LODOZA-503951 format. One record per atom (N, C-alpha, C): y, x, z. Coordinates in steps of 0.1 Angstrom, whole numbers, padded with zeros to 4 digits, always signed. Layout:
<pts>
YXZ/...
</pts>
This chain:
<pts>
+1386+1464-0143/+1372+1467-0140/+1365+1454-0134/+1353+1451-0140/+1346+1439-0135/+1336+1443-0124/+1335+1435-0115/+1325+1437-0104/+1311+1434-0109/+1302+1443-0106/+1288+1440-0109/+1281+1432-0098/+1275+1421-0101/+1268+1413-0090/+1258+1422-0083/+1258+1420-0070/+1249+1428-0062/+1240+1419-0053/+1229+1424-0049/+1220+1417-0040/+1226+1416-0026/+1226+1404-0021/+1232+1401-0008/+1224+1409+0003/+1212+1413+0001/+1204+1419+0011/+1205+1434+0011/+1203+1440-0001/+1202+1455-0002/+1214+1461-0010/+1222+1453-0016/+1234+1457-0024/+1231+1464-0037/+1218+1464-0041/+1215+1469-0055/+1221+1460-0065/+1224+1465-0077/+1230+1457-0088/+1220+1447-0093/+1224+1435-0096/+1216+1424-0101/+1219+1423-0116/+1208+1422-0124/+1209+1421-0139/+1202+1408-0144/+1192+1403-0137/+1185+1391-0141/+1194+1379-0138/+1196+1370-0148/+1205+1358-0146/+1201+1349-0134/+1188+1348-0132/+1183+1340-0121/+1187+1347-0107/+1185+1360-0107/+1188+1367-0095/+1203+1367-0092/+1211+1367-0103/+1226+1366-0101/+1230+1353-0095/+1223+1342-0100/+1226+1328-0095/+1222+1327-0080/+1211+1333-0077/+1206+1332-0063/+1213+1342-0054/+1219+1353-0060/+1226+1363-0052/+1216+1372-0044/+1204+1373-0049/+1194+1381-0042/+1184+1386-0053/+1180+1398-0052/+1170+1403-0062/+1156+1399-0059/+1147+1400-0069/+1133+1395-0068/+1125+1402-0057/+1127+1415-0055/+1120+1421-0044/+1124+1416-0030/+1137+1416-0028/+1143+1411-0015/+1139+1396-0013/+1139+1388-0024/+1136+1374-0023/+1121+1373-0019/+1112+1381-0025/+1098+1380-0022/+1096+1384-0007/+1102+1395-0003/+1101+1399+0011/+1106+1388+0021/+1117+1382+0017/+1123+1371+0026/+1113+1360+0027/+1108+1355+0015/+1098+1344+0015/+1086+1347+0023/+1081+1359+0022/+1069+1363+0029/+1071+1363+0044/+1083+1368+0048/+1087+1368+0062/+1088+1354+0068/+1094+1345+0060/+1096+1332+0064/+1083+1325+0066/+1074+1327+0056/+1061+1321+0057/+1053+1326+0069/+1053+1339+0071/+1046+1344+0083/+1052+1339+0096/+1065+1338+0097/+1071+1333+0109/+1069+1318+0111/+1069+1310+0101/+1068+1296+0102/+1053+1292+0103/+1045+1300+0097/+1030+1297+0097/+1028+1283+0091/+1036+1279+0082/+1035+1266+0075/+1036+1268+0060/+1032+1259+0052/+1033+1260+0037/+1048+1259+0033/+1051+1266+0023/+1065+1266+0017/+1065+1256+0006/+1070+1244+0009/+1069+1233-0001/+1079+1235-0013/+1088+1245-0011/+1098+1247-0022/+1094+1257-0033/+1084+1265-0029/+1080+1275-0039/+1065+1273-0043/+1058+1265-0036/+1044+1263-0039/+1043+1251-0049/+1034+1252-0059/+1033+1242-0069/+1023+1231-0065/+1025+1218-0069/+1015+1208-0066/+1003+1210-0074/+0992+1204-0069/+0979+1205-0076/+0976+1192-0083/+0975+1192-0096/+0973+1179-0103/+0966+1182-0116/+0961+1171-0122/+0954+1171-0135/+0962+1162-0144/+0962+1165-0157/+0968+1157-0167/+0957+1152-0177/+0959+1140-0181/+0949+1134-0191/+0957+1125-0200/+0953+1123-0212/+0959+1114-0221/+0948+1103-0224/+0951+1091-0219/+0941+1080-0221/+0948+1068-0228/+0943+1066-0240/+0949+1054-0248/+0964+1055-0249/+0970+1067-0252/+0984+1068-0253/+0992+1068-0240/+0985+1068-0229/+0991+1069-0216/+0989+1083-0210/+0999+1089-0206/+0998+1102-0199/+0995+1099-0184/+0983+1104-0179/+0978+1101-0166/+0979+1114-0158/+0986+1113-0146/+0987+1125-0137/+0979+1121-0125/+0970+1129-0121/+0961+1127-0109/+0965+1137-0099/+0971+1133-0088/+0976+1142-0077/+0963+1147-0069/+0960+1160-0070/+0949+1165-0063/+0953+1173-0050/+0965+1172-0046/+0970+1179-0035/+0963+1175-0022/+0961+1162-0020/+0954+1157-0009/+0956+1164+0004/+0945+1170+0010/+0945+1177+0023/+0949+1191+0022/+0954+1196+0010/+0958+1210+0009/+0972+1212+0014/+0976+1224+0016/+0990+1226+0020/+1000+1225+0009/+0995+1222-0004/+1004+1221-0015/+1012+1208-0014/+1024+1208-0020/+1032+1196-0020/+1026+1186-0029/+1029+1173-0027/+1024+1162-0036/+1032+1162-0049/+1026+1155-0058/+1034+1152-0071/+1046+1144-0068/+1046+1135-0059/+1057+1127-0055/+1069+1136-0050/+1066+1145-0041/+1076+1154-0036/+1080+1165-0045/+1073+1167-0056/+1076+1178-0065/+1077+1173-0080/+1082+1160-0081/+1082+1154-0094/+1090+1162-0105/+1101+1168-0100/+1109+1175-0110/+1102+1187-0115/+1094+1194-0107/+1086+1205-0112/+1075+1201-0121/+1068+1189-0117/+1058+1184-0125/+1063+1180-0139/+1074+1173-0140/+1080+1169-0153/+1084+1181-0161/+1089+1191-0155/+1092+1204-0162/+1080+1210-0168/+1069+1210-0160/+1056+1215-0165/+1051+1207-0177/+1052+1194-0176/+1048+1185-0186/+1056+1188-0199/+1069+1189-0198/+1077+1192-0209/+1073+1205-0216/+1069+1215-0208/+1064+1227-0214/+1050+1227-0220/+1042+1218-0215/+1028+1217-0220/+1025+1206-0230/+1032+1195-0230/+1029+1184-0238/+1040+1183-0249/+1035+1185-0262/+1045+1185-0272/+1052+1171-0275/+1044+1161-0274/+1050+1147-0276/+1047+1139-0264/+1056+1138-0255/+1054+1131-0242/+1054+1116-0245/+1043+1109-0241/+1043+1094-0244/+1053+1087-0235/+1056+1075-0239/+1065+1067-0231/+1059+1063-0218/+1046+1060-0218/+1040+1055-0206/+1033+1067-0198/+1038+1069-0186/+1032+1079-0177/+1029+1072-0164/+1017+1074-0160/+1013+1069-0147/+1007+1080-0138/+1007+1078-0125/+1001+1088-0117/+0995+1082-0105/+0984+1089-0100/+0978+1084-0088/+0982+1094-0077/+0988+1088-0066/+0993+1096-0055/+0982+1100-0046/+0985+1108-0036/+0975+1113-0027/+0969+1102-0018/+0975+1090-0018/+0969+1079-0011/+0960+1070-0020/+0959+1074-0033/+0951+1067-0042/+0958+1056-0049/+0971+1054-0047/+0978+1043-0054/+0983+1047-0067/+0983+1038-0077/+0988+1041-0090/+1003+1036-0091/+1011+1044-0097/+1025+1041-0100/+1029+1046-0114/+1040+1040-0119/+1045+1045-0132/+1056+1055-0129/+1058+1064-0139/+1069+1073-0138/+1078+1070-0150/+1090+1065-0147/+1100+1063-0158/+1107+1076-0161/+1109+1079-0174/+1115+1091-0178/+1123+1089-0191/+1131+1099-0193/+1139+1100-0206/+1136+1113-0212/+1128+1113-0223/+1124+1126-0229/+1118+1136-0220/+1110+1131-0210/+1103+1140-0201/+1111+1144-0189/+1123+1138-0188/+1131+1140-0176/+1130+1128-0166/+1126+1131-0154/+1123+1121-0144/+1135+1112-0142/+1133+1099-0142/+1143+1089-0138/+1140+1083-0125/+1128+1077-0124/+1125+1070-0111/+1110+1066-0111/+1105+1064-0100/+1091+1058-0098/+1092+1043-0099/+1082+1037-0104/+1081+1022-0105/+1067+1018-0102/+1066+1007-0094/+1053+1002-0090/+1045+0997-0102/+1032+0999-0102/+1023+0993-0112/+1016+0981-0105/+1022+0969-0107/+1018+0957-0100/+1006+0951-0107/+0998+0944-0099/+0987+0935-0104/+0992+0921-0102/+1001+0916-0111/+1006+0903-0110/+1005+0896-0123/+1007+0883-0124/+1006+0876-0136/+1017+0879-0146/+1029+0883-0140/+1040+0885-0149/+1041+0900-0153/+1030+0907-0152/+1030+0921-0156/+1034+0923-0170/+1042+0933-0173/+1047+0935-0187/+1036+0940-0196/+1039+0939-0209/+1029+0944-0219/+1026+0959-0217/+1036+0967-0214/+1034+0981-0212/+1025+0983-0200/+1027+0976-0189/+1019+0977-0177/+1005+0973-0180/+1003+0962-0187/+0989+0957-0191/+0982+0968-0199/+0989+0974-0208/+0982+0984-0216/+0979+0996-0208/+0987+1000-0199/+0985+1011-0190/+0973+1008-0181/+0973+0996-0175/+0962+0992-0166/+0948+0992-0174/+0949+0987-0186/+0936+0986-0194/+0932+1001-0198/+0941+1009-0201/+0938+1023-0204/+0932+1030-0193/+0936+1027-0180/+0931+1033-0168/+0918+1026-0163/+0915+1015-0169/+0903+1008-0164/+0906+1001-0151/+0918+0997-0148/+0922+0990-0136/+0918+0975-0138/+0918+0968-0127/+0915+0954-0128/+0926+0947-0136/+0923+0936-0143/+0933+0929-0150/+0942+0922-0140/+0955+0918-0144/+0964+0912-0135/+0958+0900-0128/+0961+0897-0116/+0957+0886-0108/+0965+0874-0114/+0957+0863-0117/+0964+0851-0121/+0969+0843-0109/+0982+0841-0108/+0987+0834-0096/+0986+0819-0099/+0983+0811-0089/+0982+0797-0091/+0992+0790-0082/+0997+0779-0087/+1007+0772-0079/+1001+0764-0069/+1007+0762-0057/+1001+0755-0046/+1008+0742-0044/
</pts>
């Protein structure tokens, strides 16, 4: 006889695969989260989605983080969720992805088929790569600063 997975809170049988993994049913999980939010009186950064806009400019996918002064988590802190959302919404994810963080700084997102690898700075230097130059041009950023020898 096999044991049926049960909710750790109310002991009702679990049938949903996600509930089985979590060990708690959706109703008990919702009640738990609501109680935690009420008690903490703070935003829940693990279940709340970041606020951002996507745009495709000159073959560059641009993510604009709009979380700012809201209680929502930033794109930086929720990059795995953002990239999963992009994989679901963008059929052909371009190689070049840039984003503007809540401080207004632009950075690149390095990825493998839409799976986040790392953040990389978008520098304004003379040795900027061709991909970075194309990204900067597509975003209307200033051209790289020409360094002079002293």
